[in-house]
KEFIGU-634875 format. One record per atom (N, C-alpha, C): residue number from 1; residue in one letter; chain; atom name; y, z, x. Coordinates in steps of 0.001 Angstrom, whole numbers. Example, Ala and Ser with C-alpha at 12.3 -4.5 7.8 and 13.67 -1.06 7.14 Angstrom:
# residues 2
<1; "a"; "A"; "N"; <-5690; 7800; 13190>>
<1; "a"; "A"; "CA"; <-4500; 7800; 12300>>
<1; "a"; "A"; "C"; <-3300; 7800; 13200>>
<2; "s"; "A"; "N"; <-2250; 7080; 12850>>
<2; "s"; "A"; "CA"; <-1060; 7140; 13670>>
<2; "s"; "A"; "C"; <30; 7870; 12900>>
This chain:
# residues 162
<1; "m"; "A"; "N"; <-9969; 8394; 8473>>
<1; "m"; "A"; "CA"; <-9157; 9723; 7470>>
<1; "m"; "A"; "C"; <-10422; 9805; 6301>>
<2; "r"; "A"; "N"; <-10609; 10825; 6335>>
<2; "r"; "A"; "CA"; <-11904; 11128; 5334>>
<2; "r"; "A"; "C"; <-11264; 11489; 3851>>
<3; "t"; "A"; "N"; <-11867; 11019; 2740>>
<3; "t"; "A"; "CA"; <-11248; 10704; 1157>>
<3; "t"; "A"; "C"; <-12444; 11089; 528>>
<4; "e"; "A"; "N"; <-12221; 12305; -377>>
<4; "e"; "A"; "CA"; <-13218; 12896; -1118>>
<4; "e"; "A"; "C"; <-13744; 11965; -2292>>
<5; "s"; "A"; "N"; <-15017; 11997; -2616>>
<5; "s"; "A"; "CA"; <-15267; 11321; -3640>>
<5; "s"; "A"; "C"; <-14999; 12123; -4949>>
<6; "n"; "A"; "N"; <-15235; 11321; -6251>>
<6; "n"; "A"; "CA"; <-15421; 12115; -7356>>
<6; "n"; "A"; "C"; <-16467; 12989; -7952>>
<7; "s"; "A"; "N"; <-17178; 12941; -6912>>
<7; "s"; "A"; "CA"; <-18447; 14017; -7038>>
<7; "s"; "A"; "C"; <-18273; 15364; -6450>>
<8; "e"; "A"; "N"; <-17271; 15264; -5422>>
<8; "e"; "A"; "CA"; <-16772; 16500; -5100>>
<8; "e"; "A"; "C"; <-15526; 17419; -5732>>
<9; "r"; "A"; "N"; <-15071; 16824; -6667>>
<9; "r"; "A"; "CA"; <-14084; 17387; -7778>>
<9; "r"; "A"; "C"; <-15082; 18175; -9071>>
<10; "d"; "A"; "N"; <-14907; 19032; -9569>>
<10; "d"; "A"; "CA"; <-14945; 19572; -10819>>
<10; "d"; "A"; "C"; <-14454; 18921; -12018>>
<11; "a"; "A"; "N"; <-15150; 19534; -13104>>
<11; "a"; "A"; "CA"; <-14563; 18703; -14698>>
<11; "a"; "A"; "C"; <-12933; 18806; -14574>>
<12; "d"; "A"; "N"; <-12309; 19512; -13962>>
<12; "d"; "A"; "CA"; <-10716; 19563; -14233>>
<12; "d"; "A"; "C"; <-9967; 18860; -13196>>
<13; "g"; "A"; "N"; <-10764; 18391; -12377>>
<13; "g"; "A"; "CA"; <-10141; 17604; -11458>>
<13; "g"; "A"; "C"; <-9871; 17984; -9884>>
<14; "v"; "A"; "N"; <-10527; 19644; -9926>>
<14; "v"; "A"; "CA"; <-9963; 20277; -8710>>
<14; "v"; "A"; "C"; <-11250; 20195; -7598>>
<15; "l"; "A"; "N"; <-10560; 20222; -6464>>
<15; "l"; "A"; "CA"; <-11305; 19615; -5230>>
<15; "l"; "A"; "C"; <-12611; 20836; -5015>>
<16; "a"; "A"; "N"; <-13668; 20561; -5411>>
<16; "a"; "A"; "CA"; <-14850; 21752; -5145>>
<16; "a"; "A"; "C"; <-14517; 22254; -3571>>
<17; "t"; "A"; "N"; <-14809; 23678; -3418>>
<17; "t"; "A"; "CA"; <-14970; 24065; -1993>>
<17; "t"; "A"; "C"; <-16171; 24863; -2101>>
<18; "a"; "A"; "N"; <-16919; 25019; -767>>
<18; "a"; "A"; "CA"; <-18234; 25421; -464>>
<18; "a"; "A"; "C"; <-17788; 26858; -353>>
<19; "v"; "A"; "N"; <-18772; 27539; -732>>
<19; "v"; "A"; "CA"; <-19009; 29288; -1054>>
<19; "v"; "A"; "C"; <-19193; 29762; 539>>
<20; "p"; "A"; "N"; <-18180; 30711; 870>>
<20; "p"; "A"; "CA"; <-18364; 31107; 2460>>
<20; "p"; "A"; "C"; <-19786; 31850; 2544>>
<21; "a"; "A"; "N"; <-20427; 32047; 3373>>
<21; "a"; "A"; "CA"; <-21684; 32251; 4056>>
<21; "a"; "A"; "C"; <-21588; 33853; 3517>>
<22; "g"; "A"; "N"; <-22524; 34347; 3294>>
<22; "g"; "A"; "CA"; <-22842; 35878; 2920>>
<22; "g"; "A"; "C"; <-22467; 36352; 1052>>
<23; "t"; "A"; "N"; <-21852; 35553; 288>>
<23; "t"; "A"; "CA"; <-21113; 35757; -812>>
<23; "t"; "A"; "C"; <-22037; 35067; -1747>>
<24; "a"; "A"; "N"; <-23195; 34317; -1586>>
<24; "a"; "A"; "CA"; <-23312; 33198; -2403>>
<24; "a"; "A"; "C"; <-23944; 34042; -3982>>
<25; "g"; "A"; "N"; <-24517; 35345; -3604>>
<25; "g"; "A"; "CA"; <-25128; 36202; -4583>>
<25; "g"; "A"; "C"; <-23989; 37190; -5219>>
<26; "n"; "A"; "N"; <-22902; 37699; -4987>>
<26; "n"; "A"; "CA"; <-22213; 38211; -5041>>
<26; "n"; "A"; "C"; <-21253; 37671; -6231>>
<27; "p"; "A"; "N"; <-20933; 38893; -7141>>
<27; "p"; "A"; "CA"; <-19743; 38239; -7830>>
<27; "p"; "A"; "C"; <-18835; 38250; -7467>>
<28; "p"; "A"; "N"; <-17663; 37501; -8018>>
<28; "p"; "A"; "CA"; <-16343; 37515; -7368>>
<28; "p"; "A"; "C"; <-15315; 38533; -7022>>
<29; "s"; "A"; "N"; <-15795; 39535; -7620>>
<29; "s"; "A"; "CA"; <-15014; 40932; -7767>>
<29; "s"; "A"; "C"; <-15200; 41668; -6047>>
<30; "t"; "A"; "N"; <-16642; 41282; -5955>>
<30; "t"; "A"; "CA"; <-17172; 42228; -4691>>
<30; "t"; "A"; "C"; <-17416; 41422; -3333>>
<31; "a"; "A"; "N"; <-17076; 40116; -3426>>
<31; "a"; "A"; "CA"; <-17098; 39221; -2421>>
<31; "a"; "A"; "C"; <-15826; 39596; -1297>>
<32; "s"; "A"; "N"; <-15846; 39343; -154>>
<32; "s"; "A"; "CA"; <-14862; 39759; 875>>
<32; "s"; "A"; "C"; <-14313; 38409; 1174>>
<33; "d"; "A"; "N"; <-12734; 38518; 742>>
<33; "d"; "A"; "CA"; <-12219; 37055; 894>>
<33; "d"; "A"; "C"; <-11390; 37033; 2570>>
<34; "e"; "A"; "N"; <-11830; 38154; 3089>>
<34; "e"; "A"; "CA"; <-10605; 38202; 4385>>
<34; "e"; "A"; "C"; <-11620; 36940; 5254>>
<35; "h"; "A"; "N"; <-12482; 36535; 5203>>
<35; "h"; "A"; "CA"; <-12730; 35350; 5910>>
<35; "h"; "A"; "C"; <-12986; 34027; 5550>>
<36; "a"; "A"; "N"; <-12565; 34099; 3945>>
<36; "a"; "A"; "CA"; <-12963; 32852; 2833>>
<36; "a"; "A"; "C"; <-11744; 32159; 3117>>
<37; "v"; "A"; "N"; <-10405; 32621; 3555>>
<37; "v"; "A"; "CA"; <-9269; 31837; 3728>>
<37; "v"; "A"; "C"; <-8942; 31526; 5207>>
<38; "m"; "A"; "N"; <-8570; 30344; 5129>>
<38; "m"; "A"; "CA"; <-8266; 30159; 6681>>
<38; "m"; "A"; "C"; <-6720; 30122; 7191>>
<39; "p"; "A"; "N"; <-6558; 30715; 7855>>
<39; "p"; "A"; "CA"; <-4995; 31073; 8136>>
<39; "p"; "A"; "C"; <-4752; 29634; 8313>>
<40; "s"; "A"; "N"; <-2988; 29373; 8145>>
<40; "s"; "A"; "CA"; <-2220; 28082; 8081>>
<40; "s"; "A"; "C"; <-2211; 27925; 9493>>
<41; "a"; "A"; "N"; <-1958; 26986; 10275>>
<41; "a"; "A"; "CA"; <-1690; 26402; 11535>>
<41; "a"; "A"; "C"; <-304; 26437; 12082>>
<42; "r"; "A"; "N"; <427; 26921; 10966>>
<42; "r"; "A"; "CA"; <1806; 26957; 11505>>
<42; "r"; "A"; "C"; <2545; 28015; 11384>>
<43; "t"; "A"; "N"; <1563; 29159; 11191>>
<43; "t"; "A"; "CA"; <1772; 30845; 11150>>
<43; "t"; "A"; "C"; <1010; 31422; 12061>>
<44; "a"; "A"; "N"; <1738; 32269; 12880>>
<44; "a"; "A"; "CA"; <1205; 33223; 13688>>
<44; "a"; "A"; "C"; <1246; 34631; 13624>>
<45; "p"; "A"; "N"; <281; 34992; 14024>>
<45; "p"; "A"; "CA"; <156; 36742; 13825>>
<45; "p"; "A"; "C"; <819; 37364; 14718>>
<46; "d"; "A"; "N"; <1956; 38266; 14649>>
<46; "d"; "A"; "CA"; <2845; 38737; 15256>>
<46; "d"; "A"; "C"; <2076; 39627; 16569>>
<47; "d"; "A"; "N"; <1020; 39895; 16739>>
<47; "d"; "A"; "CA"; <371; 40649; 17864>>
<47; "d"; "A"; "C"; <-109; 39567; 18894>>
<48; "q"; "A"; "N"; <477; 38567; 18785>>
<48; "q"; "A"; "CA"; <5; 37276; 20045>>
<48; "q"; "A"; "C"; <701; 37820; 21299>>
<49; "d"; "A"; "N"; <-313; 37385; 22193>>
<49; "d"; "A"; "CA"; <333; 37368; 23570>>
<49; "d"; "A"; "C"; <1305; 36167; 23873>>
<50; "g"; "A"; "N"; <1987; 36298; 25008>>
<50; "g"; "A"; "CA"; <2670; 35316; 25576>>
<50; "g"; "A"; "C"; <1669; 33948; 25351>>
<51; "a"; "A"; "N"; <629; 33826; 25762>>
<51; "a"; "A"; "CA"; <153; 32413; 25775>>
<51; "a"; "A"; "C"; <-26; 32205; 24310>>
<52; "g"; "A"; "N"; <-340; 33013; 23369>>
<52; "g"; "A"; "CA"; <-867; 32463; 22215>>
<52; "g"; "A"; "C"; <640; 32237; 21297>>
<53; "r"; "A"; "N"; <1872; 32504; 21849>>
<53; "r"; "A"; "CA"; <3193; 32179; 21230>>
<53; "r"; "A"; "C"; <3295; 30844; 21612>>
<54; "l"; "A"; "N"; <3167; 30843; 23321>>
<54; "l"; "A"; "CA"; <3446; 29368; 23361>>
<54; "l"; "A"; "C"; <2659; 28419; 22687>>
<55; "r"; "A"; "N"; <1240; 28303; 22591>>
<55; "r"; "A"; "CA"; <439; 28031; 22344>>
<55; "r"; "A"; "C"; <759; 27230; 20538>>
<56; "t"; "A"; "N"; <1296; 28613; 19903>>
<56; "t"; "A"; "CA"; <1523; 28180; 18717>>
<56; "t"; "A"; "C"; <2933; 27257; 18516>>
<57; "a"; "A"; "N"; <3910; 27710; 19505>>
<57; "a"; "A"; "CA"; <5158; 26827; 19376>>
<57; "a"; "A"; "C"; <4675; 25482; 19965>>
<58; "v"; "A"; "N"; <3781; 25067; 20835>>
<58; "v"; "A"; "CA"; <3648; 23829; 21147>>
<58; "v"; "A"; "C"; <3186; 22972; 20179>>
<59; "s"; "A"; "N"; <1788; 23687; 19392>>
<59; "s"; "A"; "CA"; <1192; 23187; 18587>>
<59; "s"; "A"; "C"; <2014; 22915; 17137>>
<60; "s"; "A"; "N"; <3199; 23603; 16987>>
<60; "s"; "A"; "CA"; <3801; 23364; 15995>>
<60; "s"; "A"; "C"; <5125; 22317; 16090>>
<61; "r"; "A"; "N"; <4858; 21856; 17596>>
<61; "r"; "A"; "CA"; <6098; 20551; 17513>>
<61; "r"; "A"; "C"; <5095; 19194; 17840>>
<62; "f"; "A"; "N"; <4328; 19610; 18332>>
<62; "f"; "A"; "CA"; <3534; 18346; 19062>>
<62; "f"; "A"; "C"; <2123; 18383; 18504>>
<63; "r"; "A"; "N"; <2134; 17589; 17054>>
<63; "r"; "A"; "CA"; <907; 17681; 16504>>
<63; "r"; "A"; "C"; <1057; 16192; 16144>>
<64; "l"; "A"; "N"; <-425; 15845; 15775>>
<64; "l"; "A"; "CA"; <-498; 14443; 15115>>
<64; "l"; "A"; "C"; <-287; 14688; 13365>>
<65; "p"; "A"; "N"; <323; 13684; 12681>>
<65; "p"; "A"; "CA"; <733; 14046; 11588>>
<65; "p"; "A"; "C"; <-331; 14276; 10479>>
<66; "g"; "A"; "N"; <-240; 15103; 9551>>
<66; "g"; "A"; "CA"; <-1589; 15418; 8539>>
<66; "g"; "A"; "C"; <-1236; 14776; 7323>>
<67; "e"; "A"; "N"; <-2022; 15001; 6713>>
<67; "e"; "A"; "CA"; <-1932; 13655; 4794>>
<67; "e"; "A"; "C"; <-1038; 14183; 4427>>
<68; "d"; "A"; "N"; <-289; 15617; 4188>>
<68; "d"; "A"; "CA"; <800; 15537; 3495>>
<68; "d"; "A"; "C"; <2251; 15307; 4291>>
<69; "d"; "A"; "N"; <2121; 14983; 5459>>
<69; "d"; "A"; "CA"; <3308; 14645; 5977>>
<69; "d"; "A"; "C"; <3819; 13402; 5992>>
<70; "p"; "A"; "N"; <5217; 13224; 5769>>
<70; "p"; "A"; "CA"; <5620; 11618; 5317>>
<70; "p"; "A"; "C"; <5604; 10989; 6396>>
<71; "s"; "A"; "N"; <5451; 9675; 6216>>
<71; "s"; "A"; "CA"; <5751; 8809; 7353>>
<71; "s"; "A"; "C"; <6921; 8725; 8040>>
<72; "p"; "A"; "N"; <7170; 8321; 9350>>
<72; "p"; "A"; "CA"; <8023; 8285; 9722>>
<72; "p"; "A"; "C"; <9354; 7082; 9285>>
<73; "r"; "A"; "N"; <10335; 7125; 9424>>
<73; "r"; "A"; "CA"; <11319; 6013; 8701>>
<73; "r"; "A"; "C"; <10945; 4648; 9940>>
<74; "t"; "A"; "N"; <11171; 3703; 9384>>
<74; "t"; "A"; "CA"; <10710; 2559; 9969>>
<74; "t"; "A"; "C"; <11789; 2325; 11050>>
<75; "g"; "A"; "N"; <13094; 2401; 10788>>
<75; "g"; "A"; "CA"; <14119; 2314; 11776>>
<75; "g"; "A"; "C"; <14229; 3269; 13027>>
<76; "r"; "A"; "N"; <13503; 4533; 12400>>
<76; "r"; "A"; "CA"; <13378; 5211; 13622>>
<76; "r"; "A"; "C"; <12333; 4743; 14678>>
<77; "l"; "A"; "N"; <11229; 4720; 13715>>
<77; "l"; "A"; "CA"; <9847; 4514; 14731>>
<77; "l"; "A"; "C"; <10425; 2990; 15783>>
<78; "l"; "A"; "N"; <11122; 1997; 14765>>
<78; "l"; "A"; "CA"; <11085; 676; 15946>>
<78; "l"; "A"; "C"; <12402; 1004; 16945>>
<79; "g"; "A"; "N"; <13159; 1869; 16641>>
<79; "g"; "A"; "CA"; <14308; 2364; 17691>>
<79; "g"; "A"; "C"; <13345; 2942; 18647>>
<80; "l"; "A"; "N"; <12485; 4078; 18640>>
<80; "l"; "A"; "CA"; <11447; 4528; 19572>>
<80; "l"; "A"; "C"; <10483; 3412; 20344>>
<81; "c"; "A"; "N"; <10227; 2608; 19927>>
<81; "c"; "A"; "CA"; <9514; 1381; 20220>>
<81; "c"; "A"; "C"; <10237; 586; 21189>>
<82; "v"; "A"; "N"; <11312; 45; 20835>>
<82; "v"; "A"; "CA"; <12273; -712; 21644>>
<82; "v"; "A"; "C"; <12623; -78; 22630>>
<83; "w"; "A"; "N"; <13161; 1408; 22802>>
<83; "w"; "A"; "CA"; <13502; 2304; 24317>>
<83; "w"; "A"; "C"; <12486; 2547; 24638>>
<84; "a"; "A"; "N"; <10770; 2491; 24126>>
<84; "a"; "A"; "CA"; <10051; 2801; 25388>>
<84; "a"; "A"; "C"; <9423; 1701; 26159>>
<85; "a"; "A"; "N"; <9665; 356; 25007>>
<85; "a"; "A"; "CA"; <9641; -977; 25696>>
<85; "a"; "A"; "C"; <10246; -1232; 26977>>
<86; "a"; "A"; "N"; <11690; -676; 26983>>
<86; "a"; "A"; "CA"; <13011; -1297; 27688>>
<86; "a"; "A"; "C"; <12664; -346; 28854>>
<87; "l"; "A"; "N"; <12264; 1043; 28730>>
<87; "l"; "A"; "CA"; <11684; 1713; 29786>>
<87; "l"; "A"; "C"; <10584; 1289; 30732>>
<88; "g"; "A"; "N"; <9718; 795; 29780>>
<88; "g"; "A"; "CA"; <8278; 167; 30613>>
<88; "g"; "A"; "C"; <8853; -864; 31085>>
<89; "f"; "A"; "N"; <9401; -1657; 30932>>
<89; "f"; "A"; "CA"; <10096; -2963; 31946>>
<89; "f"; "A"; "C"; <10843; -2780; 32865>>
<90; "l"; "A"; "N"; <11735; -1567; 32557>>
<90; "l"; "A"; "CA"; <12564; -1325; 33812>>
<90; "l"; "A"; "C"; <11760; -461; 34740>>
<91; "g"; "A"; "N"; <11082; 275; 34446>>
<91; "g"; "A"; "CA"; <9964; 1075; 35455>>
<91; "g"; "A"; "C"; <9242; 113; 36328>>
<92; "l"; "A"; "N"; <9372; -1179; 35830>>
<92; "l"; "A"; "CA"; <8400; -2376; 36701>>
<92; "l"; "A"; "C"; <9278; -2252; 38218>>
<93; "i"; "A"; "N"; <10497; -2081; 38386>>
<93; "i"; "A"; "CA"; <10941; -1969; 39498>>
<93; "i"; "A"; "C"; <11156; -1441; 40113>>
<94; "p"; "A"; "N"; <10762; -90; 39970>>
<94; "p"; "A"; "CA"; <10594; 1116; 41024>>
<94; "p"; "A"; "C"; <9166; 1059; 41513>>
<95; "g"; "A"; "N"; <8178; 665; 40258>>
<95; "g"; "A"; "CA"; <6884; 500; 40566>>
<95; "g"; "A"; "C"; <6374; -809; 41237>>
<96; "g"; "A"; "N"; <7127; -1635; 41065>>
<96; "g"; "A"; "CA"; <6666; -3226; 41941>>
<96; "g"; "A"; "C"; <7431; -3306; 43215>>
<97; "r"; "A"; "N"; <8153; -2360; 43358>>
<97; "r"; "A"; "CA"; <9083; -2234; 44692>>
<97; "r"; "A"; "C"; <8209; -1323; 45503>>
<98; "l"; "A"; "N"; <7608; -600; 45185>>
<98; "l"; "A"; "CA"; <6566; 824; 46088>>
<98; "l"; "A"; "C"; <5522; -352; 46019>>
<99; "a"; "A"; "N"; <4881; -779; 45087>>
<99; "a"; "A"; "CA"; <3410; -1745; 45569>>
<99; "a"; "A"; "C"; <3840; -2664; 46478>>
<100; "v"; "A"; "N"; <4724; -3566; 46447>>
<100; "v"; "A"; "CA"; <5154; -4279; 47541>>
<100; "v"; "A"; "C"; <5058; -3701; 48968>>
<101; "a"; "A"; "N"; <6027; -2678; 48891>>
<101; "a"; "A"; "CA"; <6264; -2086; 50257>>
<101; "a"; "A"; "C"; <4823; -1418; 50704>>
<102; "l"; "A"; "N"; <3984; -968; 49768>>
<102; "l"; "A"; "CA"; <2694; -487; 50479>>
<102; "l"; "A"; "C"; <1656; -1422; 50677>>
<103; "a"; "A"; "N"; <1801; -3034; 50106>>
<103; "a"; "A"; "CA"; <927; -4114; 50275>>
<103; "a"; "A"; "C"; <1184; -4537; 51618>>
<104; "v"; "A"; "N"; <2403; -4795; 51856>>
<104; "v"; "A"; "CA"; <2805; -5503; 52893>>
<104; "v"; "A"; "C"; <3308; -4282; 53935>>
<105; "n"; "A"; "N"; <2934; -3234; 54003>>
<105; "n"; "A"; "CA"; <2849; -2221; 54883>>
<105; "n"; "A"; "C"; <4097; -2060; 55815>>
<106; "l"; "A"; "N"; <5124; -2087; 54668>>
<106; "l"; "A"; "CA"; <6501; -1495; 55173>>
<106; "l"; "A"; "C"; <6730; 22; 55672>>
<107; "d"; "A"; "N"; <7545; 82; 56440>>
<107; "d"; "A"; "CA"; <7698; 1505; 57101>>
<107; "d"; "A"; "C"; <8521; 2117; 55777>>
<108; "v"; "A"; "N"; <7388; 2813; 55057>>
<108; "v"; "A"; "CA"; <7688; 4019; 53952>>
<108; "v"; "A"; "C"; <7647; 5364; 54045>>
<109; "p"; "A"; "N"; <8813; 6279; 53815>>
<109; "p"; "A"; "CA"; <8537; 7516; 54089>>
<109; "p"; "A"; "C"; <7436; 8222; 53525>>
<110; "t"; "A"; "N"; <6678; 8983; 54077>>
<110; "t"; "A"; "CA"; <5589; 9302; 53129>>
<110; "t"; "A"; "C"; <5877; 10256; 52293>>
<111; "w"; "A"; "N"; <6784; 10820; 52028>>
<111; "w"; "A"; "CA"; <7129; 11378; 50891>>
<111; "w"; "A"; "C"; <7206; 10832; 49690>>
<112; "y"; "A"; "N"; <7721; 9221; 49897>>
<112; "y"; "A"; "CA"; <8343; 8622; 48961>>
<112; "y"; "A"; "C"; <7270; 8273; 47738>>
<113; "a"; "A"; "N"; <5983; 7625; 47945>>
<113; "a"; "A"; "CA"; <5188; 7173; 47334>>
<113; "a"; "A"; "C"; <4615; 8517; 46322>>
<114; "p"; "A"; "N"; <4686; 9974; 46646>>
<114; "p"; "A"; "CA"; <3849; 10931; 45694>>
<114; "p"; "A"; "C"; <5164; 11316; 44952>>
<115; "t"; "A"; "N"; <6764; 11279; 45129>>
<115; "t"; "A"; "CA"; <7756; 11457; 44813>>
<115; "t"; "A"; "C"; <8035; 10638; 43657>>
<116; "a"; "A"; "N"; <7682; 9251; 43922>>
<116; "a"; "A"; "CA"; <7843; 8099; 43074>>
<116; "a"; "A"; "C"; <6961; 8180; 41697>>
<117; "l"; "A"; "N"; <5623; 7976; 42228>>
<117; "l"; "A"; "CA"; <4736; 8364; 41327>>
<117; "l"; "A"; "C"; <4930; 9879; 40442>>
<118; "t"; "A"; "N"; <4973; 10946; 40991>>
<118; "t"; "A"; "CA"; <5322; 11978; 40320>>
<118; "t"; "A"; "C"; <6435; 12012; 38976>>
<119; "i"; "A"; "N"; <7658; 11236; 39606>>
<119; "i"; "A"; "CA"; <8767; 10945; 38648>>
<119; "i"; "A"; "C"; <8252; 9795; 37411>>
<120; "g"; "A"; "N"; <7489; 9126; 37906>>
<120; "g"; "A"; "CA"; <7451; 8239; 37303>>
<120; "g"; "A"; "C"; <5962; 8882; 35849>>
<121; "v"; "A"; "N"; <5250; 9242; 36316>>
<121; "v"; "A"; "CA"; <3985; 10381; 35586>>
<121; "v"; "A"; "C"; <4766; 11303; 34382>>
<122; "l"; "A"; "N"; <6037; 11873; 35040>>
<122; "l"; "A"; "CA"; <6528; 12697; 34080>>
<122; "l"; "A"; "C"; <7342; 12038; 33048>>
<123; "g"; "A"; "N"; <8007; 10621; 33293>>
<123; "g"; "A"; "CA"; <9093; 9906; 32794>>
<123; "g"; "A"; "C"; <7726; 9184; 31445>>
<124; "l"; "A"; "N"; <6628; 9073; 31589>>
<124; "l"; "A"; "CA"; <5665; 8573; 30737>>
<124; "l"; "A"; "C"; <4972; 9957; 29918>>
<125; "s"; "A"; "N"; <5146; 10881; 30473>>
<125; "s"; "A"; "CA"; <4634; 11928; 29758>>
<125; "s"; "A"; "C"; <5908; 12425; 28846>>
<126; "a"; "A"; "N"; <7014; 12403; 28825>>
<126; "a"; "A"; "CA"; <8230; 12440; 28234>>
<126; "a"; "A"; "C"; <8244; 11353; 26659>>
<127; "i"; "A"; "N"; <8007; 10437; 27382>>
<127; "i"; "A"; "CA"; <7941; 9251; 25899>>
<127; "i"; "A"; "C"; <6574; 9661; 25448>>
<128; "a"; "A"; "N"; <5657; 10111; 25698>>
<128; "a"; "A"; "CA"; <4419; 10214; 24966>>
<128; "a"; "A"; "C"; <4457; 11662; 23982>>
<129; "a"; "A"; "N"; <5350; 12134; 24567>>
<129; "a"; "A"; "CA"; <5724; 13704; 24198>>
<129; "a"; "A"; "C"; <6457; 13158; 22724>>
<130; "g"; "A"; "N"; <7452; 12349; 23061>>
<130; "g"; "A"; "CA"; <8847; 12075; 22093>>
<130; "g"; "A"; "C"; <8054; 11403; 21027>>
<131; "f"; "A"; "N"; <6884; 10390; 21346>>
<131; "f"; "A"; "CA"; <6481; 9749; 20224>>
<131; "f"; "A"; "C"; <5364; 10945; 19259>>
<132; "a"; "A"; "N"; <4949; 11818; 20031>>
<132; "a"; "A"; "CA"; <3974; 12979; 19325>>
<132; "a"; "A"; "C"; <5153; 13866; 18315>>
<133; "a"; "A"; "N"; <6188; 13929; 18605>>
<133; "a"; "A"; "CA"; <6775; 14553; 17970>>
<133; "a"; "A"; "C"; <7570; 13791; 16917>>
<134; "i"; "A"; "N"; <7641; 12673; 16627>>
<134; "i"; "A"; "CA"; <8570; 11765; 16074>>
<134; "i"; "A"; "C"; <9148; 12450; 14324>>
<135; "h"; "A"; "N"; <8155; 13472; 13827>>
<135; "h"; "A"; "CA"; <8768; 14184; 12961>>
<135; "h"; "A"; "C"; <9805; 15013; 12933>>
<136; "r"; "A"; "N"; <9807; 15603; 14078>>
<136; "r"; "A"; "CA"; <11156; 16539; 14628>>
<136; "r"; "A"; "C"; <12632; 15855; 14731>>
<137; "y"; "A"; "N"; <13450; 16021; 14172>>
<137; "y"; "A"; "CA"; <14640; 15686; 14330>>
<137; "y"; "A"; "C"; <15467; 15180; 15155>>
<138; "r"; "A"; "N"; <15689; 16015; 16266>>
<138; "r"; "A"; "CA"; <16078; 15667; 17884>>
<138; "r"; "A"; "C"; <14968; 15628; 18972>>
<139; "l"; "A"; "N"; <14041; 16277; 18675>>
<139; "l"; "A"; "CA"; <13087; 16551; 19642>>
<139; "l"; "A"; "C"; <12736; 14838; 20719>>
<140; "p"; "A"; "N"; <12328; 13909; 19882>>
<140; "p"; "A"; "CA"; <12100; 12599; 20441>>
<140; "p"; "A"; "C"; <13415; 12461; 21210>>
<141; "l"; "A"; "N"; <14395; 12000; 20948>>
<141; "l"; "A"; "CA"; <15892; 11384; 21503>>
<141; "l"; "A"; "C"; <15857; 12362; 22580>>
<142; "i"; "A"; "N"; <15853; 13664; 22447>>
<142; "i"; "A"; "CA"; <15800; 14168; 24015>>
<142; "i"; "A"; "C"; <14872; 13861; 24693>>
<143; "l"; "A"; "N"; <13875; 13975; 24378>>
<143; "l"; "A"; "CA"; <12446; 13726; 25514>>
<143; "l"; "A"; "C"; <12881; 12058; 26166>>
<144; "f"; "A"; "N"; <13265; 11471; 25014>>
<144; "f"; "A"; "CA"; <13464; 9874; 25669>>
<144; "f"; "A"; "C"; <14934; 9904; 26611>>
<145; "t"; "A"; "N"; <15566; 10653; 26392>>
<145; "t"; "A"; "CA"; <16913; 10874; 27140>>
<145; "t"; "A"; "C"; <16455; 11381; 28668>>
<146; "i"; "A"; "N"; <15290; 12395; 28327>>
<146; "i"; "A"; "CA"; <14953; 13018; 29830>>
<146; "i"; "A"; "C"; <14160; 12005; 30572>>
<147; "s"; "A"; "N"; <13345; 10853; 29889>>
<147; "s"; "A"; "CA"; <12379; 9936; 30219>>
<147; "s"; "A"; "C"; <13305; 8918; 31034>>
<148; "t"; "A"; "N"; <14556; 8695; 30250>>
<148; "t"; "A"; "CA"; <15539; 7774; 30714>>
<148; "t"; "A"; "C"; <16180; 8071; 31896>>
<149; "a"; "A"; "N"; <16637; 9288; 32133>>
<149; "a"; "A"; "CA"; <16966; 9942; 33252>>
<149; "a"; "A"; "C"; <15844; 9830; 34475>>
<150; "l"; "A"; "N"; <14964; 10087; 34173>>
<150; "l"; "A"; "CA"; <14243; 10242; 35032>>
<150; "l"; "A"; "C"; <14001; 8764; 36082>>
<151; "l"; "A"; "N"; <13753; 7783; 35139>>
<151; "l"; "A"; "CA"; <13486; 6333; 35068>>
<151; "l"; "A"; "C"; <14938; 6025; 36171>>
<152; "l"; "A"; "N"; <15793; 6220; 36156>>
<152; "l"; "A"; "CA"; <17124; 6157; 36552>>
<152; "l"; "A"; "C"; <17113; 6748; 38144>>
<153; "a"; "A"; "N"; <16588; 7925; 38172>>
<153; "a"; "A"; "CA"; <16473; 8744; 39177>>
<153; "a"; "A"; "C"; <15550; 8001; 40033>>
<154; "n"; "A"; "N"; <14704; 7480; 39281>>
<154; "n"; "A"; "CA"; <13460; 6541; 40386>>
<154; "n"; "A"; "C"; <13893; 5138; 40798>>
<155; "i"; "A"; "N"; <14373; 4836; 39900>>
<155; "i"; "A"; "CA"; <15426; 3308; 40335>>
<155; "i"; "A"; "C"; <16245; 3747; 41549>>
<156; "t"; "A"; "N"; <17304; 4969; 41260>>
<156; "t"; "A"; "CA"; <18243; 5210; 42608>>
<156; "t"; "A"; "C"; <17146; 5273; 43678>>
<157; "l"; "A"; "N"; <16396; 6201; 43958>>
<157; "l"; "A"; "CA"; <15462; 6334; 44586>>
<157; "l"; "A"; "C"; <14802; 5349; 45513>>
<158; "a"; "A"; "N"; <14320; 4277; 44700>>
<158; "a"; "A"; "CA"; <13768; 2962; 45266>>
<158; "a"; "A"; "C"; <14591; 2008; 46291>>
<159; "y"; "A"; "N"; <15903; 2156; 45517>>
<159; "y"; "A"; "CA"; <17085; 1381; 46265>>
<159; "y"; "A"; "C"; <17273; 2109; 46869>>
<160; "t"; "A"; "N"; <17451; 3007; 47337>>
<160; "t"; "A"; "CA"; <18329; 3910; 48526>>
<160; "t"; "A"; "C"; <17215; 4159; 49506>>
<161; "t"; "A"; "N"; <15807; 4526; 49280>>
<161; "t"; "A"; "CA"; <14505; 4432; 49732>>
<161; "t"; "A"; "C"; <14108; 3232; 50843>>
<162; "l"; "A"; "N"; <14147; 2507; 50066>>
<162; "l"; "A"; "CA"; <13243; 1027; 50245>>
<162; "l"; "A"; "C"; <14313; 210; 50832>>
């Protein structure tokens, strides 16, 4: 995280900003400000196509916290960490059974390994997305619940197939 020094502030304590290119000699009344102001990351123009709207929706929900974001509550973070650890340890069941089955060359259906790995990767992705969305109210809980359902499906698949 970068912090500014006192030399970057003017006499009133306001953070000094760089002068936009091409406006150095112009008085403020004639300088064009349309390129000087950066648009907010949370707003989107109305004329965006489908991909632009999707990108804006995803970037507003899954983002790293900024300096102005409050830190997440300790209880919420601790709860998600314990939940993720429990899912990780329970994920050793289908992963271990698959590893042993492949190591000792058991008769495993050809579809089982790619299916189990895909379900596991989707579950891990949901957990990572849940942590990335920790500042949202319900989204982390929804994503962790999806990950739990995927893990239960993977465990059921491991015990019925192997």
